[in-house]
Backbone as a printed PyTorch tensor [residue, N CA C, xyz], in Angstrom:
tensor([[[  0.9940,  17.0590, -13.1310],
         [  0.9310,  17.4180, -14.4640],
         [  1.2750,  19.3390, -13.9870]],

        [[  1.4100,  19.7290, -15.4060],
         [  1.7090,  20.7530, -15.3820],
         [  1.2720,  21.7220, -15.9550]],

        [[  0.2550,  22.7190, -15.8220],
         [ -0.7660,  23.4280, -16.8160],
         [ -0.2400,  24.1840, -17.1680]],

        [[  0.1480,  24.5650, -18.5420],
         [  0.5420,  26.0900, -18.8440],
         [ -0.7970,  27.1850, -19.8120]],

        [[ -1.0380,  28.3770, -18.8690],
         [ -2.0880,  28.6490, -19.8680],
         [ -1.6000,  29.8240, -20.4370]],

        [[ -1.7390,  30.0600, -21.6940],
         [ -1.6410,  30.9880, -22.4730],
         [ -2.5850,  32.4360, -22.3320]],

        [[ -2.4110,  33.3930, -21.9850],
         [ -3.1240,  34.1770, -22.0660],
         [ -3.5560,  35.0740, -23.5660]],

        [[ -4.6660,  35.2230, -23.7680],
         [ -5.4650,  35.8030, -24.9420],
         [ -6.3800,  36.9730, -23.9300]],

        [[ -6.0560,  37.8950, -25.0540],
         [ -6.8510,  39.2940, -24.3490],
         [ -7.6470,  39.3900, -25.3760]],

        [[ -8.7580,  40.5030, -24.6040],
         [-10.4560,  40.6700, -25.2440],
         [ -9.4980,  41.2410, -26.4250]],

        [[-10.7890,  41.4700, -27.2400],
         [-10.3440,  42.3580, -28.8360],
         [-10.8630,  43.6860, -28.1040]],

        [[-10.3030,  44.4540, -28.3050],
         [-10.2290,  45.7480, -27.9240],
         [-10.8620,  46.5700, -29.5320]],

        [[-11.2640,  48.1300, -29.2200],
         [-11.9660,  48.8930, -29.7190],
         [-11.0250,  49.4810, -31.0470]],

        [[ -9.9290,  49.2990, -30.6710],
         [ -8.4910,  49.7660, -31.5050],
         [ -8.6380,  48.9290, -32.8590]],

        [[ -8.8990,  47.5020, -32.1490],
         [ -8.4770,  46.5450, -33.1650],
         [ -9.6840,  46.8650, -34.2990]],

        [[-10.5360,  46.8180, -33.8830],
         [-12.0900,  47.2060, -35.1030],
         [-11.8450,  48.1550, -35.9860]],

        [[-11.1290,  49.6010, -35.5290],
         [-10.7950,  50.3660, -36.1350],
         [ -9.3320,  49.8560, -36.9780]],

        [[ -8.3940,  49.2480, -36.8880],
         [ -7.4930,  48.8690, -37.6210],
         [ -8.2870,  48.1550, -38.9570]],

        [[ -9.3850,  47.2840, -38.0680],
         [ -9.8010,  46.0050, -39.3730],
         [-10.1740,  46.6270, -40.3170]],

        [[-10.7420,  47.8280, -39.7180],
         [-11.7880,  48.6570, -40.8340],
         [-10.8660,  49.5500, -41.6470]],

        [[ -9.7040,  50.0080, -41.2410],
         [ -8.8790,  50.8240, -42.2070],
         [ -7.9440,  49.8660, -43.0840]],

        [[ -7.3190,  48.7210, -42.3660],
         [ -6.4100,  48.4350, -42.7500],
         [ -6.4070,  46.6900, -42.3800]],

        [[ -7.1530,  46.3380, -43.1890],
         [ -7.0450,  44.5590, -43.2820],
         [ -5.8860,  44.2660, -42.6920]],

        [[ -4.9640,  44.5510, -43.9050],
         [ -3.4940,  43.9650, -43.8470],
         [ -2.4370,  44.1130, -42.4090]],

        [[ -2.7120,  45.9100, -41.8590],
         [ -2.1760,  45.7340, -40.8290],
         [ -2.5870,  44.9350, -39.5740]],

        [[ -4.4740,  44.7390, -39.8540],
         [ -4.5640,  43.4830, -38.3310],
         [ -4.0850,  42.3060, -38.9640]],

        [[ -3.5710,  41.8530, -39.7790],
         [ -3.5020,  40.4290, -40.0270],
         [ -1.6760,  40.9050, -39.4420]],

        [[ -0.8480,  41.7790, -39.6580],
         [  0.4320,  41.3760, -39.0930],
         [  0.3570,  41.7470, -37.7710]],

        [[ -0.6170,  42.5660, -37.1660],
         [ -0.7910,  42.7300, -36.1670],
         [ -0.9030,  41.2610, -34.9470]],

        [[ -2.1120,  40.3040, -35.8710],
         [ -2.0230,  39.1090, -35.9210],
         [ -1.3800,  38.1350, -35.3290]],

        [[ -0.6060,  38.0130, -36.7740],
         [  0.6210,  37.5900, -37.0960],
         [  1.6180,  37.5750, -35.6780]],

        [[  2.1210,  38.6980, -35.6080],
         [  2.5910,  39.2370, -34.3800],
         [  2.4920,  38.8700, -32.8450]],

        [[  0.8700,  39.0730, -32.3810],
         [  0.4470,  38.3700, -31.5530],
         [  0.6370,  36.8410, -30.9600]],

        [[  0.5160,  36.0600, -32.1660],
         [  0.8050,  35.0640, -32.3200],
         [  1.8580,  34.0860, -32.0370]],

        [[  2.6130,  35.1430, -32.9210],
         [  4.4820,  34.4760, -32.5030],
         [  4.5180,  35.0580, -31.2150]],

        [[  4.3800,  35.7990, -30.5640],
         [  5.0390,  36.7170, -29.0460],
         [  3.9080,  35.1520, -27.9620]],

        [[  2.4850,  34.8660, -28.4060],
         [  1.7360,  33.7290, -27.8020],
         [  2.5330,  32.4790, -27.8600]],

        [[  3.1700,  32.1970, -29.0550],
         [  3.9510,  30.7420, -29.2440],
         [  5.2030,  30.9120, -28.9020]],

        [[  5.9750,  32.0420, -28.3750],
         [  6.9280,  32.0750, -27.8060],
         [  7.2910,  31.6240, -26.3830]],

        [[  6.1960,  32.7450, -25.7700],
         [  5.4270,  32.5280, -24.5510],
         [  5.7900,  30.9200, -23.8300]],

        [[  4.8590,  30.7240, -24.7510],
         [  4.6300,  29.0630, -24.2450],
         [  5.8490,  28.0120, -24.3600]],

        [[  6.3810,  28.2660, -25.2730],
         [  7.8760,  27.8090, -25.3260],
         [  8.6600,  27.9280, -24.4040]],

        [[  8.9240,  28.7320, -23.6510],
         [  9.4450,  29.0240, -22.8860],
         [  9.0600,  28.6300, -21.6640]],

        [[  8.1690,  28.3440, -21.2650],
         [  7.1500,  27.7900, -20.2300],
         [  7.7770,  26.1850, -20.4700]],

        [[  7.0960,  25.9030, -21.4100],
         [  7.5210,  24.3430, -21.6970],
         [  8.9240,  24.1540, -21.3810]],

        [[  9.6480,  24.7030, -21.8660],
         [ 11.5780,  25.0450, -21.6280],
         [ 11.6460,  24.8810, -20.7600]],

        [[ 11.5590,  25.5040, -19.5660],
         [ 11.5250,  25.8590, -18.2840],
         [ 10.9940,  25.0650, -17.3600]],

        [[  9.7930,  24.3790, -17.4650],
         [  9.1200,  23.4890, -16.6190],
         [  9.6750,  22.0710, -16.6580]],

        [[ 10.7270,  21.7990, -17.6950],
         [ 11.5440,  20.6080, -17.9770],
         [ 10.1530,  19.5650, -18.4620]],

        [[  9.0310,  19.8430, -19.0190],
         [  8.1160,  18.9620, -19.3660],
         [  8.7950,  18.3410, -20.4680]],

        [[  8.2130,  16.7790, -20.4560],
         [  9.2890,  15.7930, -21.3010],
         [  7.7080,  15.3440, -22.6040]],

        [[  6.6680,  15.5280, -22.0990],
         [  5.4000,  14.9490, -23.0080],
         [  4.1290,  16.7910, -22.8460]],

        [[  4.1050,  17.4470, -23.8930],
         [  3.1370,  18.2740, -23.9060],
         [  2.2010,  18.3040, -24.6430]],

        [[  0.4730,  17.7450, -24.2030],
         [ -0.4610,  18.2860, -25.0110],
         [ -1.2300,  19.3110, -24.7990]],

        [[ -1.7120,  19.4970, -26.4400],
         [ -2.3730,  20.7870, -26.8020],
         [ -4.0810,  20.1240, -27.2920]],

        [[ -4.9130,  20.8990, -26.1280],
         [ -6.3120,  20.8720, -26.1930],
         [ -7.3060,  21.7550, -27.0680]],

        [[ -8.5530,  21.5850, -27.2720],
         [ -9.2020,  22.4710, -28.0140],
         [ -9.8060,  21.4040, -29.1060]],

        [[-10.7840,  22.4940, -29.4640],
         [-11.8400,  22.2050, -30.4000],
         [-11.3300,  21.7320, -32.0140]],

        [[-12.1740,  21.1810, -32.2580],
         [-11.8300,  20.4220, -34.1160],
         [-11.7990,  22.2990, -34.4500]],

        [[-10.7000,  22.1270, -35.4530],
         [-10.0030,  23.0690, -36.2410],
         [ -9.8840,  24.1450, -35.8580]],

        [[ -9.0220,  24.1860, -34.5420],
         [ -9.2480,  25.3200, -33.5390],
         [ -7.4110,  25.5090, -33.9080]],

        [[ -6.5440,  25.0470, -34.3960],
         [ -4.9920,  25.6770, -35.0180],
         [ -4.1390,  24.3010, -34.0250]],

        [[ -4.7660,  23.3770, -33.4060],
         [ -3.8670,  22.5910, -32.3110],
         [ -2.4050,  22.4980, -33.2080]],

        [[ -3.0530,  21.5170, -34.2570],
         [ -1.6640,  21.0790, -34.6260],
         [ -0.4550,  21.8120, -35.5490]],

        [[ -0.8060,  23.2660, -35.9200],
         [ -0.4460,  24.2120, -36.4070],
         [  0.2670,  24.8670, -35.1550]],

        [[ -0.6060,  25.0800, -33.9240],
         [  0.6400,  25.4060, -32.5870],
         [  1.5510,  24.7990, -32.3960]],

        [[  1.3480,  23.2090, -32.6190],
         [  2.1020,  22.2180, -32.1930],
         [  3.0290,  22.1170, -32.8550]],

        [[  3.5280,  22.3240, -34.5150],
         [  4.6440,  22.7240, -34.8590],
         [  5.0230,  23.7570, -34.7050]],

        [[  4.4560,  25.5040, -34.4190],
         [  4.9080,  26.4220, -34.0500],
         [  6.3950,  26.4820, -32.4990]],

        [[  5.2930,  25.7440, -32.0640],
         [  5.9400,  25.4590, -30.4860],
         [  6.9500,  24.8030, -30.4060]],

        [[  7.2420,  23.7000, -31.2510],
         [  8.2540,  22.5520, -31.3700],
         [  9.3750,  23.9160, -32.1580]],

        [[  8.7340,  24.3430, -33.2500],
         [ 10.1360,  25.1670, -33.8160],
         [ 10.5710,  26.2030, -33.0590]],

        [[  9.9980,  26.8820, -32.0200],
         [ 10.3040,  27.5410, -30.9060],
         [ 11.3630,  27.0820, -29.7800]],

        [[ 10.7960,  25.8790, -29.7120],
         [ 11.9590,  25.1090, -28.8010],
         [ 13.1200,  24.8110, -29.1090]],

        [[ 13.2330,  24.3980, -30.6310],
         [ 14.2430,  23.8360, -31.0930],
         [ 15.0680,  25.3290, -31.2340]],

        [[ 14.6830,  26.4070, -31.3040],
         [ 15.1390,  27.5350, -31.6320],
         [ 15.8100,  27.9750, -30.5650]],

        [[ 15.6060,  27.3670, -29.2880],
         [ 15.7020,  27.6670, -27.9760],
         [ 16.7780,  26.9390, -27.2010]],

        [[ 17.0410,  25.6120, -28.0680],
         [ 18.1920,  24.6540, -27.9940],
         [ 17.2770,  23.0840, -27.5600]],

        [[ 16.2580,  23.4180, -27.5010],
         [ 15.4990,  22.5110, -26.6900],
         [ 15.2790,  21.3500, -27.5180]],

        [[ 15.0150,  19.7530, -27.6930],
         [ 14.6550,  19.0300, -28.9430],
         [ 13.2680,  18.6100, -28.6680]],

        [[ 12.4220,  18.7940, -29.9360],
         [ 11.2250,  19.1210, -29.5760],
         [ 10.2940,  17.7360, -30.9490]],

        [[  9.6610,  17.0810, -30.9590],
         [  9.0990,  16.4790, -31.8360],
         [  7.5690,  16.6970, -31.8180]],

        [[  6.6810,  16.9040, -32.6000],
         [  5.2460,  16.9010, -32.6650],
         [  5.2470,  15.0860, -33.3800]],

        [[  3.9240,  14.9090, -32.0010],
         [  3.0080,  13.6910, -32.8260],
         [  2.0520,  13.6970, -32.3000]],

        [[  1.0240,  13.8220, -34.0050],
         [ -0.0800,  13.9540, -34.2650],
         [ -1.1440,  13.0020, -33.8690]],

        [[ -1.5890,  12.8870, -32.8100],
         [ -3.0150,  11.7330, -32.7700],
         [ -4.1940,  11.9520, -33.5700]],

        [[ -4.6270,  13.4570, -34.8070],
         [ -5.4040,  13.7010, -35.3910],
         [ -5.4190,  12.1400, -36.3780]],

        [[ -4.5930,  12.1170, -37.0370],
         [ -4.7230,  10.9570, -38.0010],
         [ -4.9760,   9.4310, -37.1890]],

        [[ -4.9930,   9.0000, -36.0920],
         [ -5.4570,   8.1540, -35.8870],
         [ -7.0750,   8.1760, -35.3520]],

        [[ -7.5150,   9.5080, -35.4650],
         [ -8.8630,   9.4120, -34.8950],
         [-10.2130,   8.4580, -35.7410]],

        [[-10.8410,   7.9390, -35.0050],
         [-11.8220,   7.1370, -35.2440],
         [-13.1020,   7.5960, -34.5490]],

        [[-14.1870,   7.5400, -35.5290],
         [-15.6710,   8.0130, -35.0540],
         [-16.0570,   7.0190, -33.9460]],

        [[-16.7480,   7.2090, -32.6660],
         [-17.2040,   6.2400, -31.8360],
         [-17.6080,   5.2130, -32.4110]],

        [[-18.4010,   5.0760, -34.1860],
         [-18.9740,   3.9150, -34.3020],
         [-18.2220,   3.1220, -34.9750]],

        [[-16.7010,   3.0930, -34.6140],
         [-15.4270,   2.4430, -35.2240],
         [-15.0770,   1.8830, -34.0100]],

        [[-15.1180,   2.3870, -32.5800],
         [-14.6170,   1.6430, -31.3960],
         [-15.3110,   0.1040, -30.9220]],

        [[-14.7340,  -0.9490, -30.7410],
         [-15.5310,  -1.6270, -29.6950],
         [-16.0270,  -1.2590, -28.6810]],

        [[-17.7480,  -2.4990, -28.4410],
         [-18.5590,  -1.6500, -27.3150],
         [-18.2940,  -3.2670, -26.7470]],

        [[-18.4660,  -3.0760, -25.3460],
         [-18.9770,  -4.1830, -24.6190],
         [-20.5860,  -4.2030, -25.1880]],

        [[-21.3050,  -5.6960, -24.3090],
         [-22.1380,  -5.6220, -24.5300],
         [-23.1130,  -5.1010, -24.0630]],

        [[-22.5930,  -4.1220, -23.0350],
         [-24.3600,  -3.1720, -22.8450],
         [-24.0490,  -2.0220, -23.0650]],

        [[-23.2130,  -2.1030, -24.6520],
         [-23.3700,  -0.6700, -25.5910],
         [-21.7990,   0.4220, -25.1690]],

        [[-20.9720,  -0.3810, -23.9540],
         [-19.7040,   0.6080, -23.6920],
         [-18.7070,   1.1790, -24.0650]],

        [[-18.2290,   2.3080, -25.2300],
         [-17.0310,   2.1870, -26.0690],
         [-15.5730,   1.5240, -24.8920]],

        [[-15.1410,   0.7720, -25.8770],
         [-13.8150,   0.3320, -24.8670],
         [-12.4500,   1.2540, -25.9370]],

        [[-12.0820,   2.3780, -25.2310],
         [-11.1120,   2.5730, -25.6910],
         [ -9.6910,   2.1140, -25.7490]],

        [[ -8.7710,   3.0400, -26.9500],
         [ -7.5480,   1.9340, -26.6190],
         [ -6.4330,   2.2530, -25.2940]],

        [[ -6.3310,   1.6630, -24.7070],
         [ -5.3590,   1.3250, -23.2680],
         [ -4.0750,   2.4370, -23.0870]],

        [[ -4.0350,   2.9200, -22.1600],
         [ -2.6740,   4.0870, -22.0500],
         [ -1.9470,   3.3800, -22.4760]],

        [[ -1.3500,   2.0760, -22.5720],
         [ -0.3130,   1.3180, -23.0670],
         [ -0.2050,   1.6180, -24.3590]],

        [[ -1.0400,   1.9080, -25.0250],
         [ -0.6820,   1.9340, -26.5120],
         [  0.2480,   3.2840, -26.7440]],

        [[  0.4570,   4.2420, -25.7960],
         [  1.4090,   5.6740, -25.7880],
         [  3.0530,   5.0070, -25.6520]],

        [[  2.8400,   3.2980, -24.7800],
         [  4.3540,   2.8590, -24.7930],
         [  5.3370,   3.2070, -25.5210]],

        [[  5.3100,   3.1720, -26.9050],
         [  6.2230,   3.1780, -27.6620],
         [  6.9480,   4.5190, -28.2630]],

        [[  6.3220,   5.8600, -27.2410],
         [  6.7920,   6.8100, -26.8110],
         [  7.3270,   6.9060, -25.7420]],

        [[  6.9900,   6.1190, -24.8350],
         [  7.6800,   6.5360, -23.4320],
         [  8.7030,   4.9690, -22.9720]],

        [[  9.8740,   5.5320, -21.9730],
         [ 10.1710,   4.7360, -21.2360],
         [ 10.3160,   3.6710, -20.1270]],

        [[ 10.3770,   2.8090, -20.4760],
         [  9.2010,   1.8160, -19.5740],
         [  9.7530,   2.0300, -18.3410]],

        [[ 10.1640,   2.9270, -17.8860],
         [ 10.5500,   3.3960, -16.4270],
         [  9.0590,   4.6200, -16.0560]],

        [[  9.3450,   5.1700, -17.1250],
         [  8.2790,   6.4450, -17.2220],
         [  7.0430,   6.0490, -17.5000]],

        [[  6.4650,   4.8430, -18.0650],
         [  5.1710,   4.7350, -18.5190],
         [  4.8780,   4.2920, -17.0380]],

        [[  5.7210,   3.2780, -16.7000],
         [  5.2750,   2.5080, -15.1460],
         [  4.7740,   3.4790, -14.1220]],

        [[  5.5670,   4.3430, -14.0970],
         [  5.5130,   5.7640, -12.6470],
         [  4.0770,   6.2570, -13.3660]],

        [[  3.6720,   6.2560, -14.6530],
         [  2.3520,   7.6120, -14.7270],
         [  1.5440,   6.1290, -14.7400]],

        [[  1.5170,   5.2400, -14.6000],
         [  0.3240,   4.0210, -14.3130],
         [ -0.2570,   4.2940, -13.2680]],

        [[ -1.7760,   4.5160, -13.3020],
         [ -2.4110,   4.2590, -11.2520],
         [ -2.5610,   3.0560, -11.2320]],

        [[ -2.8420,   1.8820, -12.2920],
         [ -2.7790,   0.5680, -11.8980],
         [ -1.8740,  -0.2250, -12.5700]],

        [[ -0.9930,  -1.3070, -12.0950],
         [  0.4210,  -1.5670, -12.6130],
         [ -0.4280,  -2.0580, -14.5150]],

        [[  0.9120,  -2.8820, -14.9570],
         [  0.3600,  -2.7440, -16.3180],
         [  0.6420,  -4.3940, -16.1990]],

        [[  0.1570,  -4.9440, -17.1650],
         [ -0.0360,  -6.5470, -16.9410],
         [  0.4940,  -6.6260, -18.4820]],

        [[  2.1650,  -8.2030, -18.0530],
         [  3.0640,  -7.7260, -19.1410],
         [  2.7560,  -9.6320, -19.7950]],

        [[  3.0640,  -9.4970, -21.0330],
         [  2.7860, -10.4800, -21.5830],
         [  3.5210, -11.5650, -21.8050]]])
Protein backbone atom coordinates (compact mmCIF):
# COMPACT_ATOMS: atom_id res chain seq x y z
CA UNK A 1 0.00 0.00 0.00
CA UNK A 2 1.26 3.45 -0.87
CA UNK A 3 0.33 6.38 1.33
CA UNK A 4 0.31 9.81 -0.28
CA UNK A 5 0.23 12.69 2.14
CA UNK A 6 -0.86 16.03 0.75
CA UNK A 7 0.69 18.66 3.01
CA UNK A 8 -1.43 21.36 4.53
CA UNK A 9 0.10 24.57 5.71
CA UNK A 10 -0.61 26.34 8.93
CA UNK A 11 -2.70 29.48 8.77
CA UNK A 12 -0.40 32.46 8.51
CA UNK A 13 -1.14 35.86 10.01
CA UNK A 14 -1.27 37.32 6.48
CA UNK A 15 -4.34 35.19 5.76
CA UNK A 16 -6.13 36.72 8.72
CA UNK A 17 -5.37 40.15 7.29
CA UNK A 18 -6.63 39.11 3.84
CA UNK A 19 -9.80 37.69 5.42
CA UNK A 20 -10.41 40.91 7.35
CA UNK A 21 -9.85 43.15 4.32
CA UNK A 22 -11.24 41.07 1.46
CA UNK A 23 -13.24 37.89 2.04
CA UNK A 24 -13.45 37.47 -1.76
CA UNK A 25 -9.65 37.46 -2.04
CA UNK A 26 -9.45 34.89 0.77
CA UNK A 27 -11.91 32.67 -1.11
CA UNK A 28 -9.84 33.00 -4.30
CA UNK A 29 -6.62 32.16 -2.43
CA UNK A 30 -8.30 29.16 -0.81
CA UNK A 31 -9.64 27.87 -4.14
CA UNK A 32 -6.22 28.29 -5.76
CA UNK A 33 -4.51 26.46 -2.87
CA UNK A 34 -7.06 23.63 -3.04
CA UNK A 35 -6.60 23.26 -6.81
CA UNK A 36 -2.83 23.04 -6.34
CA UNK A 37 -3.21 20.31 -3.70
CA UNK A 38 -5.63 18.37 -5.94
CA UNK A 39 -3.16 18.51 -8.84
CA UNK A 40 -0.31 17.48 -6.51
CA UNK A 41 -2.31 14.48 -5.28
CA UNK A 42 -3.31 13.49 -8.83
CA UNK A 43 0.30 13.64 -10.00
CA UNK A 44 1.48 11.51 -7.05
CA UNK A 45 -1.27 8.96 -7.72
CA UNK A 46 -0.46 8.86 -11.43
CA UNK A 47 3.26 8.38 -10.82
CA UNK A 48 2.62 5.68 -8.20
CA UNK A 49 0.68 3.53 -10.66
CA UNK A 50 -1.99 2.90 -8.02
CA UNK A 51 -5.12 1.17 -9.32
CA UNK A 52 -7.30 1.89 -6.29
CA UNK A 53 -7.13 5.04 -4.18
CA UNK A 54 -9.12 5.40 -0.99
CA UNK A 55 -9.67 8.70 0.80
CA UNK A 56 -10.24 8.82 4.53
CA UNK A 57 -11.36 11.56 6.86
CA UNK A 58 -14.11 12.71 9.16
CA UNK A 59 -17.72 12.93 8.01
CA UNK A 60 -18.47 15.95 5.82
CA UNK A 61 -14.77 16.79 5.41
CA UNK A 62 -14.90 16.84 1.60
CA UNK A 63 -13.75 13.32 0.69
CA UNK A 64 -16.31 12.82 -2.08
CA UNK A 65 -15.78 16.32 -3.46
CA UNK A 66 -12.02 15.79 -3.41
CA UNK A 67 -12.36 12.36 -5.03
CA UNK A 68 -14.25 13.88 -7.96
CA UNK A 69 -11.73 16.73 -8.28
CA UNK A 70 -8.78 14.29 -8.20
CA UNK A 71 -10.49 12.02 -10.75
CA UNK A 72 -10.97 15.02 -13.08
CA UNK A 73 -7.31 16.02 -12.63
CA UNK A 74 -6.19 12.45 -13.38
CA UNK A 75 -8.33 12.36 -16.51
CA UNK A 76 -6.86 15.70 -17.64
CA UNK A 77 -3.40 14.14 -17.18
CA UNK A 78 -4.43 11.22 -19.38
CA UNK A 79 -5.08 8.68 -16.63
CA UNK A 80 -8.52 7.01 -16.58
CA UNK A 81 -10.26 7.46 -13.23
CA UNK A 82 -13.64 6.56 -11.78
CA UNK A 83 -15.10 7.53 -8.40
CA UNK A 84 -16.94 4.83 -6.48
CA UNK A 85 -18.60 6.43 -3.49
CA UNK A 86 -19.20 4.14 -0.56
CA UNK A 87 -21.08 6.84 1.34
CA UNK A 88 -24.27 5.65 -0.30
CA UNK A 89 -23.87 2.24 1.28
CA UNK A 90 -23.28 3.32 4.86
CA UNK A 91 -25.64 1.97 7.43
CA UNK A 92 -25.47 2.65 11.11
CA UNK A 93 -24.15 -0.08 13.40
CA UNK A 94 -27.71 -0.86 14.50
CA UNK A 95 -28.44 -2.25 10.99
CA UNK A 96 -25.52 -4.71 10.82
CA UNK A 97 -25.97 -8.31 11.89
CA UNK A 98 -24.43 -9.37 15.19
CA UNK A 99 -23.03 -12.59 16.52
CA UNK A 100 -24.67 -14.07 19.64
CA UNK A 101 -22.06 -12.29 21.81
CA UNK A 102 -23.02 -8.91 20.27
CA UNK A 103 -19.96 -8.56 17.99
CA UNK A 104 -20.77 -6.75 14.74
CA UNK A 105 -20.51 -8.75 11.53
CA UNK A 106 -19.16 -6.47 8.80
CA UNK A 107 -19.41 -7.11 5.07
CA UNK A 108 -16.59 -9.32 3.77
CA UNK A 109 -13.72 -8.01 1.63
CA UNK A 110 -15.07 -10.20 -1.15
CA UNK A 111 -17.82 -7.60 -1.59
CA UNK A 112 -15.18 -5.55 -3.45
CA UNK A 113 -14.71 -8.36 -5.99
CA UNK A 114 -17.02 -6.82 -8.61
CA UNK A 115 -14.56 -3.91 -8.82
CA UNK A 116 -11.34 -5.95 -8.98
CA UNK A 117 -10.05 -8.58 -11.39
CA UNK A 118 -10.10 -12.06 -9.82
CA UNK A 119 -6.28 -12.32 -9.79
CA UNK A 120 -5.90 -8.97 -8.01
CA UNK A 121 -8.56 -9.90 -5.46
CA UNK A 122 -6.81 -13.20 -4.76
CA UNK A 123 -3.42 -11.49 -4.48
CA UNK A 124 -4.78 -9.10 -1.82
CA UNK A 125 -6.45 -11.71 0.36
CA UNK A 126 -4.60 -12.80 3.51
CA UNK A 127 -6.87 -15.80 3.91
CA UNK A 128 -7.75 -17.67 0.70
CA UNK A 129 -11.28 -17.04 -0.50
CA UNK A 130 -13.92 -19.73 -0.21
CA UNK A 131 -15.44 -20.23 -3.61
CA UNK A 132 -18.98 -21.53 -3.93
